C-alpha positions in Angstrom: 119.7 83.4 135.2 116.7 81.1 134.4 114.8 81.1 131.1 111.8 82.5 132.9 113.7 85.5 134.2 115.6 86.1 131.0 112.3 86.0 129.1 110.7 88.5 131.5 113.7 90.8 131.1 113.1 90.8 127.3 109.3 91.3 127.7 109.9 94.3 130.0 112.3 95.9 127.6 109.9 95.4 124.6 106.9 96.5 126.5 108.6 99.7 127.7 109.4 100.7 124.1 105.9 99.6 123.0 104.1 101.7 125.6 106.4 104.8 125.0 105.5 104.6 121.3 101.9 104.2 122.2 102.2 107.4 124.2 103.8 109.1 121.2 101.7 107.7 118.4 98.5 106.4 120.0 97.2 103.2 118.5 97.9 104.2 114.9 98.7 100.5 114.3 94.9 99.8 114.5 94.7 100.7 110.8 97.1 97.9 109.8 95.7 94.8 108.2 97.3 91.4 108.8 99.3 91.6 105.6 100.7 95.0 106.6 101.8 93.7 109.9 103.4 90.7 108.2 105.3 93.1 105.9 106.5 95.2 108.8 108.0 92.1 110.5 109.4 91.0 107.1 111.2 94.3 106.6 112.8 94.0 110.0 113.8 90.3 109.6 115.1 91.0 106.1 117.3 93.8 107.4 118.8 91.5 110.0 119.4 88.9 107.4 121.1 91.4 105.1 123.3 92.7 107.9 124.2 89.1 108.8 125.1 88.3 105.2 127.0 91.5 104.4 128.5 91.9 107.9 128.0 95.6 107.8 125.2 98.0 108.6 124.8 101.7 107.6 121.8 102.7 109.8 122.6 103.0 113.5 119.7 100.9 114.8 121.2 97.6 115.7 120.0 94.0 115.3 118.7 93.9 118.9 116.4 96.9 118.1 115.1 95.0 115.0 114.3 91.9 117.1 112.5 94.1 119.6 110.5 95.5 116.7 109.7 92.1 115.4 108.5 91.1 118.9 106.3 94.2 119.2 104.8 93.9 115.7 103.9 90.3 116.4 102.3 91.4 119.6 100.4 94.0 117.5 99.3 91.2 115.2 97.9 89.2 118.0 96.1 92.3 119.4 94.6 93.0 116.0 93.3 89.4 115.8 91.6 89.8 119.2 90.0 93.2 118.3 87.1 93.7 115.9 86.4 96.4 113.4 83.8 97.6 115.9 86.5 98.4 118.5 87.7 102.0 118.4 90.8 102.9 116.4 92.2 104.8 119.3 92.5 102.6 122.5 93.4 103.9 125.9 96.9 103.0 127.1 95.7 100.8 130.0 93.7 98.6 127.5 96.7 98.4 125.2 98.9 97.4 128.2 96.3 94.7 129.1 96.1 93.3 125.6 99.9 93.3 125.3 100.3 91.5 128.7 97.6 88.9 128.0 99.1 88.0 124.6 102.6 87.9 125.8 101.6 85.8 128.7 100.1 83.3 126.3 103.3 83.4 124.2 105.4 82.8 127.3 103.2 79.9 128.4 103.6 78.3 125.0 107.4 78.9 125.1 107.7 77.3 128.6 105.7 74.3 127.4 107.8 73.9 124.3 110.9 74.6 126.2 110.1 71.7 128.5 109.6 69.3 125.6 112.5 70.5 123.5 115.0 70.8 126.3 115.9 74.4 125.6 117.3 73.4 122.2 117.0 77.1 121.2 120.1 77.9 123.3 122.2 76.1 120.8 120.7 77.7 117.7 122.2 80.5 115.7 120.8 84.0 115.3 120.6 83.3 111.6 118.3 80.4 112.3 115.9 82.6 114.3 115.7 85.0 111.4 115.1 82.2 108.9 112.4 80.7 111.1 110.7 84.1 111.5 110.8 84.6 107.7 109.3 81.1 107.2 106.5 81.9 109.7 105.7 85.0 107.7 105.5 83.0 104.5 103.1 80.6 106.3 100.9 83.6 107.4 100.9 84.9 103.8 99.8 81.4 102.6 97.0 81.3 105.2 95.8 84.7 104.1 95.9 83.5 100.4 93.7 80.6 101.6 91.2 83.1 103.1 92.4 82.5 106.6 91.6 78.8 106.4 93.8 75.9 107.2 93.2 72.2 106.8 95.4 70.8 109.5 97.9 73.5 110.4 97.8 76.1 113.1 96.4 79.5 112.4 97.9 83.0 112.1 98.0 83.5 115.9 100.2 80.4 116.4 102.7 81.8 113.9 102.7 85.2 115.7 103.3 83.4 119.0 106.3 81.6 117.5 107.7 84.8 116.0 107.5 86.5 119.4 109.3 83.6 121.0 112.1 83.4 118.3 112.7 87.1 118.7 112.8 86.7 122.5 115.3 83.8 122.2 117.5 85.9 119.9 117.4 88.8 122.4 118.2 86.5 125.3 121.2 85.0 123.5 122.4 88.5 122.5 122.2 89.8 126.1 124.2 86.8 127.2 127.1 87.7 124.8 127.1 91.4 125.6 
């Protein structure tokens, strides 16, 4: 199966969960500030890292579910960046689906462009590397926030969220391949 189709399979699975949770909880995530979204992603990435290091888990949610959560929280981060404080806290599901799709489409385009230039190097990477890279991107976002959102020559918060989405997607693609 091509990268394009594998990526779409991951997107559909993540979106299905996201929209079901939107149905259950509404858009409660609208109250989250950027640092809170970063911390939610951090918790999930740290749990994966701990399971990888210890080799055992005590909570039934598996590593794949955590990568899907990382994917969806990074999508939330991008949606929050595109919304203003003047936008309503509670958004209709069709608007949420549109925002999700448009942000993930941008992430996929970036992935396809990088995939072309890097020759699908991610296929030879370890799950541990994806987690470490996600944790590094979170540290970068924290530093950008500490710099009042300003960067001198680096990409902004959105670029880091895009990379987090793509690393999580890559991990899920490789996990599906081995299952």
